[in-house]
C-alpha positions as CSV (number, residue, x, y, z in Angstrom):
1,M,-1.9,-56.4,18.5
2,T,-0.3,-53.3,17.0
3,E,-1.1,-52.4,13.4
4,N,2.2,-51.7,11.5
5,L,0.6,-50.3,8.4
6,F,-2.5,-48.1,8.6
7,K,-3.9,-44.8,7.3
8,A,-4.3,-41.7,9.5
9,S,-6.0,-38.4,8.8
10,C,-5.9,-34.8,10.2
11,I,-9.0,-32.7,9.6
12,Q,-8.5,-29.0,8.7
13,L,-11.4,-26.6,9.5
14,A,-12.2,-22.9,9.7
15,S,-14.7,-23.2,12.6
16,G,-17.1,-20.4,13.4
17,S,-19.7,-19.7,16.1
18,N,-22.4,-22.1,15.0
19,V,-21.7,-25.4,16.8
20,N,-24.1,-27.5,14.7
21,A,-22.7,-26.2,11.4
22,N,-19.1,-26.9,12.6
23,L,-20.0,-30.5,13.7
24,L,-21.7,-31.2,10.4
25,E,-18.6,-30.0,8.5
26,A,-16.4,-32.1,10.8
27,Q,-18.6,-35.1,10.2
28,R,-18.5,-34.6,6.4
29,L,-14.7,-34.5,6.4
30,M,-14.3,-37.4,8.8
31,E,-16.6,-39.5,6.6
32,H,-14.4,-38.6,3.7
33,A,-11.3,-39.7,5.6
34,A,-12.9,-43.0,6.7
35,R,-13.9,-43.8,3.1
36,E,-10.2,-43.4,2.2
37,G,-9.4,-46.0,4.8
38,S,-8.3,-43.9,7.7
39,R,-8.2,-45.8,11.0
40,L,-7.1,-42.9,13.2
41,I,-8.4,-39.3,12.8
42,V,-7.4,-36.1,14.5
43,L,-9.6,-33.0,14.7
44,P,-8.2,-29.5,15.2
45,E,-8.3,-27.4,18.4
46,N,-11.7,-25.7,19.0
47,F,-13.3,-27.8,16.2
48,A,-16.8,-27.3,17.5
49,Y,-16.7,-23.6,18.2
50,M,-14.5,-20.5,17.5
51,G,-16.2,-17.4,19.0
52,A,-15.2,-13.8,19.1
53,S,-13.1,-14.3,22.2
54,C,-11.8,-17.1,24.4
55,Q,-14.4,-16.3,27.0
56,D,-17.2,-17.2,24.5
57,M,-16.2,-20.8,25.1
58,L,-17.9,-20.6,28.5
59,R,-21.3,-20.5,26.7
60,I,-20.8,-24.0,25.3
61,C,-18.8,-25.5,28.2
62,E,-19.8,-29.1,29.0
63,Q,-19.6,-31.2,32.1
64,D,-17.1,-34.1,31.9
65,N,-18.6,-37.1,30.2
66,D,-21.8,-35.2,29.4
67,G,-22.9,-32.9,26.6
68,P,-23.8,-32.8,22.9
69,I,-20.2,-32.3,21.6
70,Q,-18.9,-35.3,23.6
71,H,-21.9,-37.3,22.5
72,F,-21.1,-36.4,18.9
73,L,-17.5,-37.6,19.2
74,S,-18.6,-40.9,20.7
75,Q,-21.3,-41.5,18.1
76,I,-19.1,-40.6,15.1
77,S,-16.1,-42.7,16.2
78,Q,-18.4,-45.7,16.6
79,K,-20.3,-45.1,13.4
80,L,-17.1,-44.8,11.3
81,G,-15.2,-47.5,13.3
82,V,-12.2,-45.2,13.8
83,W,-10.1,-44.0,16.7
84,L,-10.7,-40.3,17.1
85,V,-8.7,-37.5,18.7
86,G,-11.4,-35.0,19.5
87,G,-9.4,-31.8,19.0
88,T,-10.3,-29.7,22.0
89,L,-13.6,-28.7,23.6
90,P,-14.4,-26.7,26.7
91,I,-15.1,-28.8,29.8
92,A,-16.0,-27.2,33.1
93,S,-13.2,-26.9,35.7
94,Q,-13.8,-28.4,39.1
95,S,-12.5,-25.2,40.7
96,G,-15.3,-23.3,39.0
97,G,-15.3,-20.1,36.9
98,K,-12.9,-21.4,34.3
99,L,-12.8,-24.3,31.8
100,R,-10.3,-26.9,30.7
101,A,-9.4,-27.2,27.0
102,A,-9.8,-30.9,26.9
103,C,-8.5,-33.2,24.1
104,L,-10.5,-36.5,24.2
105,L,-9.6,-39.8,22.6
106,Y,-12.3,-42.2,21.6
107,N,-11.8,-45.8,20.4
108,D,-13.6,-47.4,17.4
109,Q,-16.4,-48.6,19.7
110,G,-17.2,-45.0,20.7
111,Q,-15.7,-45.4,24.2
112,R,-13.7,-42.5,25.6
113,V,-10.3,-43.9,26.6
114,A,-8.3,-40.8,27.4
115,R,-8.5,-37.1,28.3
116,Y,-5.6,-34.6,28.0
117,D,-6.1,-31.0,29.3
118,K,-4.0,-28.4,27.5
119,M,-1.0,-27.6,29.7
120,H,0.6,-24.5,28.1
121,L,-1.7,-21.5,27.7
122,F,-1.3,-18.9,25.0
123,D,-0.8,-15.6,26.8
124,V,1.0,-13.5,24.2
125,N,1.0,-10.1,22.6
126,L,1.7,-10.1,18.9
127,V,2.8,-6.5,18.3
128,E,3.2,-6.9,14.5
129,T,-0.4,-7.8,13.9
130,D,-1.9,-6.1,17.0
131,E,-3.2,-9.4,18.4
132,Q,-3.4,-10.2,22.1
133,Y,-4.4,-13.6,23.6
134,V,-4.7,-14.3,27.3
135,E,-6.0,-17.9,27.5
136,S,-5.3,-18.1,31.2
137,E,-8.2,-15.6,31.9
138,T,-10.6,-18.3,30.9
139,I,-8.7,-21.6,30.8
140,E,-7.3,-23.5,33.7
141,P,-4.1,-25.4,32.6
142,G,-3.8,-29.2,32.8
143,D,-1.1,-30.8,34.8
144,R,-0.8,-34.3,33.4
145,L,0.8,-35.8,30.4
146,C,-1.2,-38.3,28.3
147,V,0.4,-41.2,26.4
148,V,-2.1,-43.9,25.5
149,D,-1.8,-47.5,24.2
150,T,-3.6,-47.8,20.9
151,P,-3.7,-50.3,18.1
152,F,-1.3,-48.0,16.2
153,G,1.3,-47.7,18.9
154,K,1.7,-45.4,21.9
155,L,0.0,-42.1,21.1
156,G,0.9,-38.9,22.9
157,L,-1.7,-36.1,23.1
158,S,-0.7,-32.4,23.0
159,V,-2.4,-29.1,21.9
160,C,-1.3,-26.1,19.9
161,Y,1.0,-24.0,22.1
162,D,2.4,-27.2,23.7
163,L,4.4,-27.6,20.4
164,R,6.8,-24.9,21.6
165,F,7.9,-26.9,24.7
166,P,10.2,-29.8,23.6
167,E,10.7,-31.0,27.2
168,M,7.0,-32.0,27.2
169,Y,7.6,-34.3,24.3
170,R,10.8,-35.7,25.8
171,A,8.7,-36.6,29.0
172,M,6.2,-38.3,26.8
173,L,9.0,-40.1,25.0
174,D,10.1,-41.5,28.3
175,Q,6.6,-43.0,28.6
176,G,7.1,-44.8,25.3
177,M,5.5,-42.3,22.8
178,E,5.7,-43.2,19.1
179,L,3.1,-41.0,17.6
180,M,2.2,-37.4,18.5
181,A,-1.2,-35.9,17.9
182,L,-1.4,-32.1,17.8
183,P,-4.8,-30.4,17.4
184,A,-4.0,-26.7,16.9
185,A,-5.2,-23.2,15.9
186,F,-1.9,-21.4,15.2
187,T,-2.2,-17.7,14.3
188,A,-1.3,-16.8,10.7
189,M,1.7,-14.8,11.8
190,T,3.2,-17.4,14.2
191,G,2.3,-20.2,11.8
192,A,4.1,-18.7,8.9
193,A,7.2,-18.2,11.1
194,H,7.4,-21.4,13.1
195,W,4.7,-24.1,12.4
196,D,6.6,-26.1,9.8
197,A,9.9,-25.9,11.6
198,L,8.5,-26.9,15.0
199,L,6.5,-29.9,13.7
200,R,9.4,-31.3,11.8
201,A,11.7,-30.7,14.8
202,R,9.4,-32.6,17.2
203,A,9.2,-35.5,14.7
204,I,13.0,-35.6,14.1
205,E,14.2,-35.2,17.7
206,N,11.8,-37.8,19.0
207,L,11.9,-40.1,16.0
208,G,8.1,-40.4,15.9
209,F,5.2,-39.6,13.6
210,V,3.4,-36.2,14.1
211,L,-0.3,-35.8,13.2
212,A,-1.1,-32.1,13.3
213,A,-4.7,-31.0,12.6
214,A,-5.1,-27.2,12.4
215,Q,-7.7,-24.5,12.0
216,G,-7.1,-22.7,8.7
217,G,-8.9,-19.7,7.5
218,F,-10.8,-16.6,8.7
219,H,-13.0,-16.6,11.9
220,I,-15.7,-14.5,13.4
221,S,-13.3,-12.7,15.6
222,G,-11.4,-11.4,12.6
223,R,-8.6,-13.8,13.5
224,K,-6.9,-15.7,10.7
225,T,-5.4,-19.1,11.4
226,W,-2.5,-20.7,9.6
227,G,-3.8,-24.1,8.5
228,H,-1.1,-26.3,6.9
229,S,-2.3,-29.4,8.6
230,M,0.2,-32.1,8.0
231,I,1.5,-35.6,8.8
232,V,5.3,-35.9,9.4
233,D,7.3,-39.1,9.6
234,P,10.2,-39.8,12.1
235,W,12.8,-38.5,9.6
236,G,11.0,-35.2,9.2
237,N,9.4,-35.9,5.8
238,K,6.0,-34.4,5.2
239,L,3.8,-37.3,4.1
240,A,0.8,-35.1,3.4
241,E,-0.2,-31.4,3.9
242,Q,-3.3,-29.3,3.5
243,T,-2.1,-25.7,3.0
244,S,-5.5,-23.9,3.1
245,G,-9.2,-24.6,3.0
246,N,-11.2,-27.4,4.7
247,G,-10.2,-31.0,4.1
248,P,-8.8,-34.2,5.4
249,V,-5.0,-34.8,5.2
250,V,-4.6,-38.5,4.7
251,A,-1.3,-40.5,4.8
252,E,-0.2,-44.1,5.3
253,I,1.7,-44.7,8.6
254,N,4.4,-47.4,8.5
255,R,5.5,-48.3,12.0
256,D,8.2,-50.6,10.5
257,F,9.8,-47.4,9.3
258,L,9.7,-45.9,12.8
259,V,11.3,-49.1,14.3
260,A,13.9,-49.2,11.6
261,T,14.8,-45.5,12.0
262,R,15.1,-45.8,15.7
263,R,17.3,-48.9,15.3
264,N,19.6,-47.5,12.5
265,F,19.8,-44.0,13.9
266,P,19.8,-44.6,17.7
267,S,20.0,-41.0,18.9
268,L,17.3,-41.7,21.5
269,Q,19.7,-44.3,23.1
270,H,22.5,-41.7,23.2
271,R,20.7,-39.2,25.4
272,R,22.7,-38.1,28.4
273,I,20.0,-35.9,30.1
274,H,16.6,-37.3,31.0
275,C,13.5,-35.6,32.3
276,K,12.9,-36.2,36.0
């Protein structure tokens, strides 16, 4: 049975290179969110480790279904009795030499029920801030969408740079998506320019809730991430936002509002072009 009224949380962190310290901080904030009644929690991209470079992820890379970070996610979701979107963590690629940036979904019994591998890789050169990122040197892209039946509705999983590709969300919409989870680590420059607009656009054009959990702060590499974790409703209203600093963003999700919005403003039924 689908819950029509529930609380959800997005956790904002500024993760560093100490995995244990990052997990302890994530646990503290998830416990806070659970005490406030959250039933669904989303962690940010790279919640367990942010090193000096993307290649540093290879040091903590885990095998699928085995490893301390995955064990932590299973344990904490069971302990708190919540559904948990486990941000991203590095899982070894079957082709060898690279990793997958995997977003894992656990139910409130601690069972893993879904895995989404980040599809769009951040290979960009930000001239204004002299930043260059080439995720494809280390990460192998995923090739499958992930929309999951949950007690809260159909949840679509996506990660960070995916946000810039609206056709991906349209394809998930065709699979029934009602809520969008987005773990992210937007740079400060691109976040200031586009984060708010893109999140609200994805919510409005798909008439769904967006749960965006971000990294926000300074990291060991010298990189600064934008933060501004937020929860957005199907009309584009920001229900809650954490501009800076660590913390849980908590909001009440009303699926009746989603149903009513899609009924009263039936733009999804007016589509003339569909994803193949």
